C-alpha positions as CSV (number, residue, x, y, z in Angstrom):
1,X,0.0,0.0,0.0
2,X,1.3,3.4,-1.0
3,X,0.9,6.4,1.3
4,X,1.2,10.0,0.3
5,X,3.8,12.1,2.2
6,X,1.0,13.9,4.0
7,X,-0.3,10.7,5.5
8,X,2.3,11.1,8.3
9,X,0.5,11.9,11.5
10,X,2.9,14.5,12.8
11,X,3.1,16.5,9.6
12,X,4.0,20.1,10.0
13,X,1.6,21.1,7.1
14,X,-1.7,21.3,9.2
15,X,-1.5,17.6,10.1
16,X,-3.1,16.7,6.8
17,X,-4.3,13.1,6.7
18,X,-5.9,11.0,3.9
19,X,-6.9,7.4,3.7
20,X,-4.3,4.9,2.9
21,X,-5.6,3.6,-0.4
22,X,-4.1,1.5,-3.2
23,X,-5.1,3.0,-6.5
24,X,-4.5,-0.2,-8.3
25,X,-8.2,-0.9,-7.4
26,X,-10.0,1.1,-10.0
27,X,-13.3,0.5,-8.2
28,X,-12.7,3.7,-6.3
29,X,-15.0,6.6,-6.9
30,X,-13.9,9.6,-9.0
31,X,-14.7,11.8,-6.0
32,X,-12.2,9.9,-3.8
33,X,-9.5,10.2,-6.4
34,X,-10.1,13.9,-7.0
35,X,-10.2,14.7,-3.3
36,X,-6.9,12.9,-2.7
37,X,-5.4,14.7,-5.7
38,X,-6.6,18.1,-4.4
39,X,-5.1,17.3,-1.0
40,X,-1.8,16.6,-2.7
41,X,-2.0,19.8,-4.8
42,X,-2.6,21.8,-1.6
43,X,0.2,20.0,0.3
44,X,2.8,20.9,-2.4
45,X,1.4,24.5,-2.7
46,X,0.4,24.0,-6.3
47,X,-3.3,24.7,-6.2
48,X,-6.2,25.1,-3.7
49,X,-9.2,23.3,-4.9
50,X,-12.1,22.1,-2.8
51,X,-15.3,20.0,-3.1
52,X,-18.2,22.3,-2.7
53,X,-20.8,21.2,-0.2
54,X,-24.4,21.1,-1.2
55,X,-26.3,23.6,1.0
56,X,-28.8,21.9,3.4
57,X,-31.3,23.2,5.8
58,X,-31.4,21.3,9.1
59,X,-34.9,20.7,10.4
60,X,-34.2,18.3,13.4
61,X,-31.3,17.0,15.4
62,X,-31.3,14.4,18.1
63,X,-29.8,14.6,21.7
64,X,-26.3,13.8,20.3
65,X,-26.6,16.7,17.9
66,X,-26.8,14.4,14.9
67,X,-29.0,15.5,12.0
68,X,-32.2,13.5,11.8
69,X,-34.1,15.5,9.3
70,X,-32.8,18.0,6.6
71,X,-33.5,19.1,3.0
72,X,-31.5,20.6,0.2
73,X,-31.9,24.4,0.2
74,X,-31.0,24.8,-3.5
75,X,-29.4,22.7,-6.2
76,X,-25.6,22.9,-6.3
77,X,-23.9,24.6,-9.2
78,X,-20.8,22.4,-9.7
79,X,-18.7,20.0,-7.7
80,X,-15.3,21.6,-7.3
81,X,-13.8,25.1,-7.3
82,X,-10.6,26.8,-6.3
83,X,-7.5,28.7,-7.6
84,X,-4.6,27.6,-9.8
85,X,-1.9,30.0,-11.0
86,X,-4.1,32.9,-10.1
87,X,-7.0,31.6,-12.1
88,X,-10.4,30.6,-10.8
89,X,-11.1,26.9,-11.5
90,X,-14.6,25.4,-11.4
91,X,-15.6,21.9,-12.6
92,X,-18.1,19.1,-12.4
93,X,-17.1,15.5,-11.9
94,X,-19.3,12.7,-13.2
95,X,-19.2,8.9,-13.5
96,X,-21.0,6.7,-16.0
97,X,-21.3,3.0,-16.4
98,X,-21.8,3.3,-20.1
99,X,-19.1,2.1,-22.4
100,X,-20.2,4.1,-25.4
101,X,-21.4,7.6,-24.3
102,X,-22.0,10.1,-21.5
103,X,-25.6,11.0,-21.1
104,X,-26.1,14.8,-20.9
105,X,-29.0,14.4,-18.5
106,X,-26.3,13.8,-15.9
107,X,-25.5,17.5,-16.0
108,X,-28.5,19.7,-15.1
109,X,-29.1,23.0,-16.9
110,X,-28.1,25.1,-13.8
111,X,-24.7,23.4,-13.7
112,X,-24.2,23.9,-17.5
113,X,-25.1,27.6,-17.2
114,X,-22.7,28.0,-14.3
115,X,-19.8,26.3,-16.2
116,X,-20.6,28.5,-19.2
117,X,-20.6,31.7,-17.1
118,X,-17.3,30.8,-15.4
119,X,-15.8,30.3,-18.8
120,X,-17.3,33.6,-20.2
121,X,-15.9,35.6,-17.2
122,X,-12.3,34.4,-17.7
123,X,-12.3,31.5,-15.3
124,X,-11.4,27.9,-16.3
125,X,-14.3,25.4,-16.3
126,X,-14.5,21.8,-17.4
127,X,-16.0,18.4,-16.7
128,X,-14.2,15.3,-15.7
129,X,-16.0,12.1,-16.7
130,X,-15.1,8.6,-15.4
131,X,-16.2,5.8,-17.7
132,X,-16.2,3.2,-14.9
133,X,-16.8,0.1,-17.2
134,X,-13.8,1.1,-19.3
135,X,-11.6,2.5,-16.5
136,X,-11.1,5.6,-18.6
137,X,-11.2,9.2,-17.1
138,X,-11.4,12.2,-19.4
139,X,-10.9,16.0,-19.0
140,X,-13.3,17.8,-21.3
141,X,-13.3,21.6,-21.5
142,X,-16.4,23.7,-21.2
143,X,-15.5,25.2,-24.6
144,X,-15.7,21.7,-26.2
145,X,-18.9,20.9,-24.2
146,X,-20.6,24.1,-25.3
147,X,-19.6,23.5,-28.9
148,X,-20.7,19.9,-28.9
149,X,-24.1,20.7,-27.3
150,X,-24.8,23.5,-29.8
151,X,-23.9,21.4,-32.9
152,X,-25.2,18.0,-31.9
153,X,-28.8,16.7,-31.7
154,X,-27.8,13.9,-29.5
155,X,-28.6,13.7,-25.8
156,X,-25.2,12.2,-25.1
157,X,-21.6,12.6,-25.9
158,X,-20.0,9.6,-27.5
159,X,-16.8,8.2,-26.1
160,X,-15.2,9.0,-29.5
161,X,-15.8,12.7,-28.8
162,X,-13.9,12.4,-25.5
163,X,-11.1,10.6,-27.2
164,X,-10.9,13.1,-30.1
165,X,-11.4,16.5,-28.2
166,X,-10.9,15.6,-24.5
167,X,-7.8,14.5,-22.7
168,X,-7.4,11.2,-21.0
169,X,-6.3,11.4,-17.4
170,X,-4.0,8.5,-16.4
171,X,-4.0,7.3,-12.8
172,X,-0.6,8.0,-11.4
173,X,1.1,8.2,-8.0
174,X,1.6,11.9,-7.2
175,X,-1.2,13.0,-7.6
176,X,-3.6,10.2,-8.4
177,X,-5.3,12.3,-11.2
178,X,-3.1,15.0,-12.5
179,X,-5.7,17.1,-14.3
180,X,-3.9,20.4,-13.8
181,X,-1.6,19.5,-16.7
182,X,-4.6,20.0,-19.0
183,X,-5.4,23.4,-17.4
184,X,-1.9,24.4,-18.3
185,X,-2.7,23.8,-21.9
186,X,-5.7,26.2,-21.6
187,X,-3.7,29.0,-20.0
């Protein structure tokens, strides 16, 4: 089992800890791999990118102060945001079991509008899609996403489009998913 350098308990960098995970098992969720990658980016002072929590309204708690009833206040805009090289980063992470395409119904219109707006205002936005049945992960820019949606009559993006215009993210050691290399190409 491989441990990141920030797995050490007495680390001087805010005592960062992460789970001790072997990434040979590709059954891990995309979110787990992205969260560990983002912890690594923060540890080496390369980027600060966080998973955005979905806002909830707490209705009831029990005697132990555990939430027993709550509801979502509003739909979330995207999964992750942060800063890299002085640029605002915002992206959505999705998984699909399909071997042939990514269904666009997996991204709601509010999320799409948000990604488009970030792109229009000079930020960097994109989606990362994990084809779990194929063990393939792709970085796909909002520019490509917007272009595809405007030109295609399909309700899904075929895997060939990701291969042609996206960038395949290989699982590696440090970080697990180095997606920042593709942002460098956009800068």
